[in-house]
Residue, then its C-alpha position, 0 to 999 in steps of 0.5 A: x489517505x491524508x494522515x500517512x507521513x511523507x516518509x512512509x510514502x518515500x519508504x514504499x517508493x524506494x524499493x520500487x525504484x530498485x525494481x521490487x515488483x510489489x511493496x507494502x508498508x508494515x506497522x508493528x507487523x500489520x500491512x498498511x497503505x499505500x501499496x506500491x506496484x511495479x510495472x510487472x503489475x500494470x496489466x493486472x491493475x488495469x484489469x481490475x474492476x469493482x471495489x475489491x481493489x488489488x486484494x487478489x494480487x496480495x493473495x498470490x504474492x508476498x510483498x517486499x515489506x518496509x517497516x515504518x513508524x507510522x500508525x496511520x498506514x493502517x488507516x484505510x479511507x474508503x468513505x467520507x466518514x473514514x476521514x474523521x480524526x481518531 
């Protein structure tokens, strides 16, 4: 996710350092990337298979939300075509 500002990544990392278990950045009320996972989710993440990613974790847990002023957190990069500038 090359367009995410370093400050947004740092904003997600800070609560993890303070022992939050699950952190996500939000831009204008929409959850974005990257999500941050604490050690509590190690086993669940290790057990993931396929391309569903960590969606299941988010369906059962509300993340600690960090508001960022970075619309690029909403851009998801899964395919080379997703790398085209907007």
